[in-house]
PADO-650020 format. One line per field, with one value per residue (C-alpha): residue number from 1; residue in three letters; x, y, z. Coordinates in nm, 2 decimals, decimal comma. Layout:
REM residues N
seq: NUM; ...
type: ALA; ...
c1: X; ...
c2: Y; ...
c3: Z; ...
This chain:
REM residues 386
seq: 1; 2; 3; 4; 5; 6; 7; 8; 9; 10; 11; 12; 13; 14; 15; 16; 17; 18; 19; 20; 21; 22; 23; 24; 25; 26; 27; 28; 29; 30; 31; 32; 33; 34; 35; 36; 37; 38; 39; 40; 41; 42; 43; 44; 45; 46; 47; 48; 49; 50; 51; 52; 53; 54; 55; 56; 57; 58; 59; 60; 61; 62; 63; 64; 65; 66; 67; 68; 69; 70; 71; 72; 73; 74; 75; 76; 77; 78; 79; 80; 81; 82; 83; 84; 85; 86; 87; 88; 89; 90; 91; 92; 93; 94; 95; 96; 97; 98; 99; 100; 101; 102; 103; 104; 105; 106; 107; 108; 109; 110; 111; 112; 113; 114; 115; 116; 117; 118; 119; 120; 121; 122; 123; 124; 125; 126; 127; 128; 129; 130; 131; 132; 133; 134; 135; 136; 137; 138; 139; 140; 141; 142; 143; 144; 145; 146; 147; 148; 149; 150; 151; 152; 153; 154; 155; 156; 157; 158; 159; 160; 161; 162; 163; 164; 165; 166; 167; 168; 169; 170; 171; 172; 173; 174; 175; 176; 177; 178; 179; 180; 181; 182; 183; 184; 185; 186; 187; 188; 189; 190; 191; 192; 193; 194; 195; 196; 197; 198; 199; 200; 201; 202; 203; 204; 205; 206; 207; 208; 209; 210; 211; 212; 213; 214; 215; 216; 217; 218; 219; 220; 221; 222; 223; 224; 225; 226; 227; 228; 229; 230; 231; 232; 233; 234; 235; 236; 237; 238; 239; 240; 241; 242; 243; 244; 245; 246; 247; 248; 249; 250; 251; 252; 253; 254; 255; 256; 257; 258; 259; 260; 261; 262; 263; 264; 265; 266; 267; 268; 269; 270; 271; 272; 273; 274; 275; 276; 277; 278; 279; 280; 281; 282; 283; 284; 285; 286; 287; 288; 289; 290; 291; 292; 293; 294; 295; 296; 297; 298; 299; 300; 301; 302; 303; 304; 305; 306; 307; 308; 309; 310; 311; 312; 313; 314; 315; 316; 317; 318; 319; 320; 321; 322; 323; 324; 325; 326; 327; 328; 329; 330; 331; 332; 333; 334; 335; 336; 337; 338; 339; 340; 341; 342; 343; 344; 345; 346; 347; 348; 349; 350; 351; 352; 353; 354; 355; 356; 357; 358; 359; 360; 361; 362; 363; 364; 365; 366; 367; 368; 369; 370; 371; 372; 373; 374; 375; 376; 377; 378; 379; 380; 381; 382; 383; 384; 385; 386
type: MET; GLU; GLU; GLU; LYS; GLU; THR; ARG; PRO; ALA; PRO; PRO; ARG; ASN; HIS; LEU; LYS; LEU; ILE; LYS; ILE; MET; THR; LEU; THR; VAL; LEU; PHE; LEU; ALA; LEU; PHE; PHE; ALA; LEU; GLY; THR; PHE; GLY; LEU; GLU; ALA; SER; SER; SER; SER; SER; PHE; CYS; SER; SER; CYS; HIS; GLU; MET; LYS; PRO; GLU; TYR; TYR; THR; TRP; LYS; ALA; SER; SER; HIS; SER; GLU; VAL; GLU; CYS; VAL; SER; CYS; HIS; VAL; GLN; PRO; GLY; ALA; LYS; ASN; ILE; ALA; LYS; ASP; LYS; ALA; GLU; GLY; ILE; THR; LYS; VAL; VAL; GLU; LYS; GLU; THR; ASN; SER; TYR; THR; ALA; PRO; ILE; GLN; MET; PRO; LYS; ASP; ILE; PRO; ASN; SER; ALA; CYS; GLU; GLN; CYS; HIS; ASP; MET; SER; LYS; ARG; GLN; VAL; THR; SER; SER; GLY; ASP; LEU; ILE; ILE; PRO; HIS; ASP; LYS; HIS; LEU; ALA; LYS; ASP; ILE; LYS; CYS; THR; GLN; CYS; HIS; SER; GLY; VAL; ALA; HIS; GLY; LYS; ILE; SER; GLU; ARG; ASN; VAL; THR; PHE; LYS; SER; ASP; TYR; ASP; LYS; TRP; ASP; THR; SER; LEU; GLY; LYS; SER; MET; MET; SER; ASP; VAL; THR; PHE; THR; ARG; PRO; LYS; MET; GLU; THR; CYS; MET; GLU; CYS; HIS; GLU; ALA; ARG; GLU; ILE; SER; THR; GLU; CYS; LYS; THR; CYS; HIS; THR; GLY; GLY; MET; LEU; PRO; LYS; SER; HIS; LYS; GLN; SER; SER; PHE; LYS; THR; SER; ASP; HIS; GLY; GLU; LEU; ALA; ASN; LYS; ASP; ILE; ASP; LYS; CYS; ASN; LYS; CYS; HIS; GLN; TYR; MET; SER; ASP; GLU; GLU; ILE; GLN; GLY; LEU; GLN; SER; VAL; SER; PRO; THR; GLN; GLN; PHE; LEU; SER; THR; GLY; THR; ILE; THR; LYS; LYS; SER; ILE; SER; ALA; GLU; ASP; TYR; ALA; LYS; GLU; ASN; THR; PHE; CYS; LYS; ASP; CYS; HIS; SER; THR; ARG; PRO; ALA; SER; HIS; VAL; LYS; GLY; PHE; VAL; ASN; LEU; HIS; GLY; LYS; LEU; ALA; GLU; GLN; ASN; LYS; GLU; LYS; CYS; LEU; THR; CYS; HIS; ASP; TYR; GLN; LYS; THR; GLY; PHE; ASN; LYS; THR; SER; ASN; VAL; THR; CYS; ASN; SER; CYS; HIS; PRO; ALA; SER; HIS; ALA; GLU; LYS; ASN; TYR; LYS; GLU; GLY; HIS; PRO; ILE; PRO; LEU; SER; ALA; THR; GLN; LYS; PRO; VAL; ALA; MET; CYS; TYR; THR; CYS; HIS; TYR; LYS; PRO; LYS; CYS; THR; SER; CYS; HIS; LYS; GLU
c1: 7,10; 6,81; 6,49; 6,22; 5,94; 5,60; 5,38; 5,01; 4,76; 4,58; 4,23; 3,97; 3,83; 3,48; 3,60; 3,74; 3,40; 3,22; 3,44; 3,38; 3,01; 3,00; 3,20; 2,97; 2,67; 2,79; 2,88; 2,53; 2,35; 2,56; 2,49; 2,12; 2,07; 2,28; 2,07; 1,74; 1,43; 1,62; 1,80; 1,47; 1,31; 1,62; 1,64; 1,27; 1,28; 1,25; 1,58; 1,75; 1,63; 1,81; 2,14; 2,17; 2,25; 2,06; 1,75; 1,80; 1,56; 1,29; 1,36; 1,35; 1,04; 0,86; 0,97; 0,81; 0,49; 0,15; 0,26; 0,57; 0,44; 0,39; 0,70; 0,82; 0,76; 0,40; 0,34; 0,63; 0,64; 0,34; 0,28; 0,40; 0,74; 0,76; 0,72; 0,97; 1,23; 1,17; 1,23; 1,55; 1,68; 1,59; 1,78; 2,09; 2,04; 2,02; 2,35; 2,51; 2,36; 2,49; 2,84; 2,86; 2,68; 2,42; 2,11; 1,83; 1,82; 1,65; 1,51; 1,14; 0,90; 0,70; 0,37; 0,22; 0,14; -0,19; -0,50; -0,48; -0,18; -0,39; -0,68; -0,48; -0,55; -0,82; -1,18; -1,26; -1,62; -1,70; -1,47; -1,69; -1,53; -1,18; -1,04; -1,04; -1,22; -1,55; -1,46; -1,70; -1,50; -1,70; -1,40; -1,62; -1,74; -1,38; -1,28; -1,57; -1,43; -1,09; -0,92; -0,60; -0,53; -0,20; -0,36; -0,47; -0,24; 0,10; 0,27; 0,14; 0,46; 0,74; 0,61; 0,69; 1,06; 1,18; 0,94; 1,07; 1,43; 1,58; 1,70; 1,92; 2,29; 2,19; 2,42; 2,29; 2,49; 2,26; 1,95; 1,83; 1,50; 1,50; 1,53; 1,27; 1,02; 1,09; 1,02; 0,70; 0,58; 0,45; 0,11; 0,12; 0,32; 0,15; -0,22; -0,42; -0,43; -0,76; -0,63; -0,62; -0,98; -1,10; -0,90; -1,04; -1,40; -1,38; -1,24; -1,51; -1,78; -1,86; -1,99; -1,73; -1,96; -1,84; -2,13; -2,03; -1,73; -1,78; -2,05; -1,99; -1,80; -1,48; -1,61; -1,34; -1,43; -1,36; -1,63; -1,89; -1,85; -2,13; -1,89; -1,69; -1,87; -1,91; -1,56; -1,33; -1,28; -1,10; -0,85; -0,78; -0,74; -0,48; -0,28; -0,28; -0,46; -0,29; -0,49; -0,81; -0,72; -0,68; -1,06; -1,19; -0,99; -1,23; -1,53; -1,41; -1,55; -1,23; -0,86; -0,71; -0,42; -0,11; -0,14; 0,12; 0,12; 0,44; 0,46; 0,79; 1,01; 1,37; 1,58; 1,89; 1,88; 1,92; 1,77; 1,74; 1,43; 1,16; 1,01; 0,63; 0,45; 0,12; -0,13; -0,31; -0,65; -0,81; -0,68; -0,79; -1,14; -1,15; -1,00; -1,21; -1,57; -1,69; -1,63; -1,82; -2,17; -2,08; -1,80; -2,01; -2,30; -2,32; -2,18; -2,40; -2,19; -2,28; -2,60; -2,77; -2,54; -2,23; -2,07; -2,02; -1,87; -1,65; -1,35; -1,26; -1,32; -1,09; -0,82; -0,84; -0,82; -0,76; -0,68; -1,03; -1,18; -0,96; -1,09; -1,37; -1,28; -0,96; -0,95; -0,58; -0,67; -0,92; -1,27; -1,62; -1,81; -1,58; -1,86; -2,01; -1,73; -1,69; -1,33; -1,18; -1,14; -1,51; -1,56; -1,20; -1,05; -0,68; -0,62; -0,53; -0,46; -0,08; 0,07; 0,32; 0,09; 0,18; 0,54; 0,42; 0,18; 0,26; 0,25; 0,45; 0,22; 0,29; 0,22; -0,09; -0,20; -0,58; -0,78; -0,77; -0,93; -0,64; -0,70; -1,03; -0,86; -0,81; -1,01; -1,39; -1,48; -1,81; -1,61; -1,33; -1,54; -1,74; -1,44; -1,23; -1,44; -1,34
c2: -2,87; -2,71; -2,90; -2,76; -2,60; -2,74; -2,48; -2,49; -2,31; -2,01; -2,09; -1,99; -1,64; -1,77; -2,00; -1,70; -1,52; -1,83; -1,85; -1,48; -1,52; -1,83; -1,64; -1,34; -1,56; -1,75; -1,41; -1,28; -1,58; -1,58; -1,21; -1,26; -1,54; -1,35; -1,04; -1,24; -1,04; -0,72; -0,88; -0,99; -0,65; -0,47; -0,70; -0,66; -0,28; -0,09; 0,10; -0,24; -0,31; 0,00; -0,12; -0,32; -0,05; -0,23; -0,17; 0,20; 0,29; 0,08; 0,23; 0,59; 0,56; 0,38; 0,66; 0,91; 0,71; 0,72; 0,39; 0,53; 0,45; 0,09; -0,13; -0,33; -0,66; -0,58; -0,62; -0,84; -1,10; -1,29; -1,33; -1,65; -1,79; -2,01; -1,72; -1,50; -1,78; -1,83; -1,46; -1,46; -1,76; -1,59; -1,28; -1,49; -1,64; -1,29; -1,20; -1,51; -1,43; -1,07; -1,17; -1,43; -1,19; -1,46; -1,27; -1,19; -0,82; -0,58; -0,64; -0,69; -0,63; -0,94; -0,96; -1,21; -0,97; -1,11; -0,90; -1,00; -0,77; -0,47; -0,57; -0,53; -0,16; -0,13; -0,25; -0,36; -0,45; -0,08; 0,09; 0,21; 0,53; 0,68; 0,92; 1,19; 1,25; 1,10; 0,74; 0,47; 0,16; -0,11; -0,30; -0,58; -0,67; -0,67; -0,90; -1,13; -1,17; -1,27; -0,94; -0,88; -0,54; -0,53; -0,56; -0,20; -0,06; -0,21; 0,13; 0,27; 0,21; 0,22; 0,40; 0,10; 0,20; -0,14; -0,13; 0,22; 0,09; 0,31; 0,05; -0,19; -0,09; 0,24; 0,47; 0,38; 0,65; 0,91; 0,77; 0,98; 1,13; 1,40; 1,15; 0,92; 1,21; 1,29; 0,94; 0,93; 1,27; 1,14; 1,00; 0,81; 0,55; 0,56; 0,57; 0,29; 0,34; 0,39; 0,15; -0,13; -0,07; -0,05; -0,36; -0,56; -0,44; -0,53; -0,87; -0,95; -0,78; -0,51; -0,18; 0,08; 0,37; 0,67; 0,65; 0,30; 0,44; 0,81; 1,02; 1,31; 1,53; 1,50; 1,70; 1,97; 2,33; 2,42; 2,18; 2,36; 2,69; 2,77; 2,84; 2,52; 2,31; 2,57; 2,72; 2,68; 2,30; 2,33; 2,58; 2,37; 2,06; 2,23; 2,32; 1,97; 1,69; 1,43; 1,57; 1,53; 1,18; 1,07; 1,05; 1,06; 0,77; 0,54; 0,70; 0,60; 0,28; 0,25; 0,27; 0,61; 0,58; 0,79; 0,90; 0,76; 0,93; 0,87; 0,95; 1,12; 0,91; 0,90; 0,60; 0,51; 0,85; 1,02; 1,35; 1,27; 1,39; 1,16; 1,22; 1,23; 1,13; 1,29; 1,41; 1,73; 1,81; 1,81; 1,46; 1,34; 1,46; 1,24; 0,94; 0,94; 0,83; 1,01; 1,34; 1,21; 1,31; 1,68; 1,70; 1,53; 1,78; 2,09; 2,38; 2,66; 2,91; 2,74; 2,94; 3,03; 3,24; 3,10; 3,03; 3,40; 3,44; 3,13; 3,28; 3,54; 3,29; 3,04; 3,30; 3,36; 3,00; 2,75; 2,47; 2,51; 2,44; 2,15; 1,97; 1,85; 1,96; 1,76; 1,45; 1,41; 1,29; 1,06; 1,21; 1,09; 1,17; 1,03; 1,01; 1,35; 1,57; 1,89; 1,99; 2,31; 2,14; 2,07; 2,43; 2,54; 2,28; 2,29; 2,53; 2,36; 2,69; 2,66; 2,42; 2,29; 2,24; 1,87; 1,96; 2,12; 1,84; 1,68; 1,34; 1,28; 1,26; 1,11; 1,31; 1,10; 1,06; 0,99; 1,03; 0,73; 0,65; 0,80; 1,14; 1,18; 1,16; 1,54; 1,63; 1,64; 1,35; 1,50; 1,81; 1,62; 1,37; 1,65; 1,68; 1,36; 1,07; 0,74
c3: 0,62; 0,79; 0,80; 0,58; 0,78; 0,73; 0,56; 0,62; 0,40; 0,55; 0,67; 0,41; 0,46; 0,51; 0,79; 0,97; 0,93; 1,06; 1,37; 1,43; 1,40; 1,63; 1,89; 1,87; 1,89; 2,20; 2,36; 2,27; 2,41; 2,73; 2,78; 2,70; 2,95; 3,21; 3,19; 3,19; 3,17; 3,11; 2,81; 2,67; 2,70; 2,56; 2,25; 2,19; 2,18; 1,85; 1,92; 1,94; 1,58; 1,46; 1,60; 1,28; 1,03; 0,75; 0,95; 0,99; 0,70; 0,86; 1,20; 1,10; 0,87; 1,16; 1,39; 1,15; 1,11; 1,29; 1,46; 1,62; 1,97; 1,88; 1,93; 1,63; 1,80; 1,85; 1,48; 1,37; 1,65; 1,77; 2,15; 2,32; 2,43; 2,12; 1,88; 2,08; 2,08; 1,70; 1,65; 1,84; 1,64; 1,32; 1,43; 1,48; 1,13; 0,98; 1,15; 0,99; 0,65; 0,68; 0,76; 0,48; 0,24; 0,16; 0,26; 0,02; -0,08; -0,06; 0,29; 0,25; 0,54; 0,62; 0,44; 0,68; 0,96; 1,08; 1,14; 1,51; 1,54; 1,42; 1,63; 1,94; 1,90; 1,63; 1,67; 1,32; 1,40; 1,46; 1,20; 0,92; 0,79; 0,76; 1,01; 0,74; 0,41; 0,31; 0,25; 0,36; 0,46; 0,64; 0,78; 0,92; 0,57; 0,44; 0,72; 0,65; 0,30; 0,44; 0,32; 0,52; 0,67; 0,50; 0,16; 0,20; 0,47; 0,38; 0,38; 0,70; 0,91; 0,65; 0,34; 0,12; 0,11; -0,01; -0,30; -0,38; -0,40; -0,13; 0,11; -0,09; -0,10; 0,06; 0,24; 0,58; 0,76; 0,59; 0,75; 1,04; 1,17; 0,90; 0,61; 0,78; 0,79; 0,42; 0,31; 0,50; 0,39; 0,05; 0,12; -0,21; -0,02; 0,32; 0,24; 0,07; -0,31; -0,49; -0,76; -0,49; -0,41; -0,77; -0,88; -0,58; -0,64; -1,01; -0,94; -0,68; -0,90; -0,64; -0,75; -0,85; -0,85; -0,66; -0,41; -0,31; -0,12; -0,11; 0,07; -0,17; 0,07; -0,13; -0,43; -0,48; -0,42; -0,78; -0,89; -0,69; -0,88; -1,12; -1,40; -1,35; -1,60; -1,88; -1,87; -1,57; -1,59; -1,93; -1,80; -1,49; -1,70; -1,91; -1,60; -1,45; -1,63; -1,41; -1,11; -1,30; -1,40; -1,04; -1,01; -1,36; -1,49; -1,31; -1,48; -1,83; -1,98; -2,18; -2,09; -2,14; -2,39; -2,37; -2,01; -1,77; -1,43; -1,23; -0,86; -0,77; -0,54; -0,44; -0,56; -0,37; -0,20; -0,54; -0,63; -1,00; -1,18; -1,30; -1,65; -1,66; -1,98; -2,03; -2,30; -2,35; -2,19; -2,54; -2,61; -2,27; -2,33; -2,64; -2,47; -2,15; -2,23; -1,92; -2,10; -2,41; -2,29; -2,29; -2,55; -2,82; -2,77; -2,97; -2,76; -2,65; -2,84; -3,17; -3,22; -3,55; -3,75; -3,58; -3,92; -3,96; -3,61; -3,58; -3,77; -3,51; -3,23; -3,40; -3,43; -3,05; -2,95; -3,22; -2,98; -2,82; -3,17; -3,23; -2,92; -3,15; -3,50; -3,56; -3,76; -3,69; -3,33; -3,18; -3,19; -3,08; -3,39; -3,66; -3,92; -3,87; -3,74; -3,94; -3,99; -4,14; -4,47; -4,48; -4,60; -4,66; -4,88; -4,97; -5,26; -5,59; -5,76; -5,73; -5,97; -5,72; -5,43; -5,40; -5,31; -4,98; -4,89; -4,56; -4,72; -5,04; -5,34; -5,69; -6,00; -6,08; -5,72; -5,68; -5,36; -5,13; -4,80; -4,60; -4,77; -4,60; -4,26; -4,31; -4,62; -4,65; -4,88; -5,03; -5,12; -5,28; -5,47; -5,63; -5,86; -5,80; -5,91; -5,75
């Protein structure tokens, strides 16, 4: 009778991974110390960062950025042997986390890049304006208030790709120079956002008037035309109200309802479309209090005798009239607005007029407050006594 062979359980899969990692780590350290200074320089280069395929998105966006001539370690690793050793140790830890699938995803770029890293190249004490445009940015005053460079410039090197959800579980083989340039081409993610400036100024009770940050040179060419205020701006607003809102949203004393501007972005390298929610230019003019001063003033066209002329004008562009004369939507002069029903009440001549009424009416329906949302109360109450 043959002796039964002793069977041993196969080592756990994680143990095999750990052995593999430890072996690779030992080999890496041996090679590193063997190469000396050359090994240190090689492992500190930006191209070395891209050798880890999860870092390809960061590498190729950096390569397409304005900081492409600045090595990654210049910003992400502080000077000194202690900091360099710490960085190498953390690199090994990342390898272990990758192999054991225990890393935190998506990879987020460090938010603790100190101002000193930026000041290696940029003199903040003399930087008062932007390199383009008309923005007035006294950097020394911002630094005096302990405002970090990354609070405004967090997208300058990588275009906020982690926040845009294009790095986690991405097809890293697709990342190349072309895709890096594409991701960095949208200035929405590389330049400081005006929202950031406004929110900070409001929180710190700093003036948010245009002249606080702008010299005036950014006024669009279209705004300088003599006909812009009287006619052109309405047509332009109808074409792209989101473009108007980029500046004029900050001039409104109240939040503009119904307008949600969404900046296009790629998600997981997908080319899917993004739905934009918007409102008409007419509704925008009623929501934005900046527009109130002009839109609540009697138009120049409403001269004496206009009552006899308005019919033909209304037929040409009814929507233009409804900018002010529409009780169905928000208006500025709710108590004095004149609607079509002010002079043209619904006809009661037909016996079955209630059947075609937009809102169901009972046979004995009497006028209520809601009726005067559309109907002119003085006209109705001349017959219908409350």
